[in-house]
C-alpha positions, 0 to 999 in steps of 0.5 A: 288947496291943490288941484288934482287933475289926475284923479279923473283919468285914474278913476276912468282907468280903474273903471275900465280895468274892472269892466274889461276884466269882468266882461272879456274872458281871459286872453293871451297874446304873443306866442303863448304856450297855451295855443299849442297844448295839444302839440306839446311833448316837452317844455323848458321852463325858467324858474322865476321865484318860489311861491309856496310850500305844500305838504308834498310839493315846492311850488315855483313861478316859472316862465315857459321858454320853449316847447317841443313837438317831437321834432322841433323846439319852438320859442314861447312864453307864459307863466305856470306854477311849476311844482317839484317833489318836496322830498327831492331836497332840491332848491331851484334858484332864479334863472335855472332852466329845467326841462320836463315832459310833465303834463300841464293841468288847468288851475282849478278851484279848491273843493269846499272853498268859496275862494275863486282861486282860478280867477285869482291866478288868471288875473296874474295871467297864470293858467296851468300847473305843472307837477314835475316828478321828473325833470332835468336841470339843463343850466342857467340863463346867462343873459343879464337880468336885473331881477336875477341880480336882485335875487342873488343880493336877497339870497346873500342877505338871507344867508348872512342873517341865518349865519349870524348866530341868531336862533333859526326861528328868529333869523327867519323872522328877521328875514321876513321883516327886512326882505319880506321872505316868509318861506322859513317862518313857522306857520304858528308864528304867521298865525300869531301875527295874523290874529294880532293884526300884525301880519303887515309887519311880516312883509316888506310894506311901505312902512318898512321901506320908509323906515329903512330909507329914513335910516339911510337918510339920517346918515346921508344928511352929512353929504350936505357939507359938500354944498349944492352937489351934496344936496343933489347927491343925497337925493339921487342916492335916496332914489337909488336906495329906494329902487334897489330895495324894491327890486331886492324884495321882488317889486311888490306893489307896496315897494314900487309905490314907495320907490315911485312916490319918493322919486316923484316927490324928490324930483318935484321938490328939486323944482320950483313947484311944491308937491301935493302928497295925495296927488303924488299918490294918485299919480303913482297909482295911475302910472303903476296901473298903466304899466300893469293894469291887473295890479289893481286886483292885487291885495297888496296894491289895494291895502298899500294905497288905501292905507297911505290914502287914509293916513294922508287924508286923516292925519293932518287934522288928527295932528292939529287936534293932538297938538292942541288937546293932548298932553306932551307926554302922550303925544307920541302914543296918540300920533301912533294910535291916530296913524294906525286908526287912519290906515285901518279905517280904510283897509279894514273893509277889504281885510274883513271881506278878503280874509273873513277876519276882524283883528279886534286888538290891532290898535293895541298891538300896533301902538306897541309894535310900530314904533319898535319896528324902526329900531328893530330894522336899524338893529338888523341892518347893523347886524348885517354890517357888524356880524363878523366884527369881534365883540360888536358882532356878538353884542348886536346879535344878542340885541337883535335876538332879544328884540325879535323875542319881544316882538314874538311875545307881543304877537303871541300874547295878543293872539291868546287874549283875542282867542280868549275873548271868543272862547 
C-alpha cells in the first residue's frame, strides 16, 4: 500500500477554494476593464475562441485589450462574451483584434431558468456581454502565442476533414470526436448522444486522448531498436504528443489531466520509484487547482477526475473477479462493462444534479461504443494522412463514413428506445 500524502493538502485546497468562492464576492485584480465602466467610450478586443451560436448571434470569448475614454487609449484586461450578428456571415479567427463602441451589459440569469448562469460565468471570471452590431476589424495579434499556433493546427485539421469527401454531417461528427469541436454538429445529433448516455464521446475526453496516445505508442515502440536512447526518445515523444493534443483541443480539464498524468507517470517510471496511479491523479488535481483554483467548478474537471478515480479504485478488484469467474469469450465485454460502471457510479450523481437527466441505457450503449471508439479514432487519423492518396484515400473515406454512420445509428436507436420507455 503506497502512502498518499498529497491527499491532505488536496482536500484542504478544495475546501479553501469552496469557502473563498462562497464567502467572498467576485473580485477582479490588475487593470481590469470593469474598474472603468463609466469612462469607456470604445474598446479593443482580441478574439480568443468561439463559445456558441444562438438564433441571431455568434458568441466569442474575447480579451479586452484597450479602452478609450475619448482622448486616450488605456491598456486593460479581462474577458467578455463578444457577440456578433449571425447574418453578417463573418468568422472571427483567434487573435483577431476588433474595435467596438457597443455597451458592456452585465451577464444576467435567464428568465424561467433555475440555473445560476451569472455565477457560472463569474467562476470563469467573465462578467459582461458585448453585443457588437457594428464593429471594425483592425488586424491580428502579431506576437507569438502557443494557443494561436494550436488554434491554427486545429483549424487546418478541421478543414482537412471537411474536404475529405465525407458527408457534411459525418465530417462534423469526426471533427467532434477527434478535436472536441461540436460547433458544426446538428442539435438532433447532440440530443441523441445525450439521451443515449454517450455525450462524453462528442468531446475530447481522457478516453480519446488515451486512445490516440496508445495508437502513436504502438508505432513508436520500434524506436526501442535504437537501444536506451530509443527508450528515452519514445517517452519524450509521448509527452510531446500528449501536450500537443491538449493544446490543440483547447486545454480542456480532461486533456490537461491526461497530459499532466502521463508526464508525471513517465518521469516517475524513468526513476527508481514505482508510481501509484491514484496518487498521480491526486497530484495532477492538486497542481491544476493550484494553477487555476476556479477549475474546481468546471463540470469537465469534475467528471474527468471522478470517472478516472472510479476506474482506478474499482477496476483492480473487478479485473480479479473477471479473471476468476468469467468465461474467456466474455472477458472483453465484461471488462468494458465493469470500466463503464466504475466510471458512471462516480459521475452519475453530478450528471443527475447538473443536467436533471438519468441515462438509463448508458451501460448498453457504452459497451457497444467504447471499444469501437479506438478503431474509429485510428481510422480518422489514417484519413487525415491518406486522404489525398489515390485509391487508399477513397477507400479510407468510405470506411470512416460507414463507421460514423454506425455510431450515429447506435445513438439514435438507444435514444428512441429510451424515449419509448417514458412514452
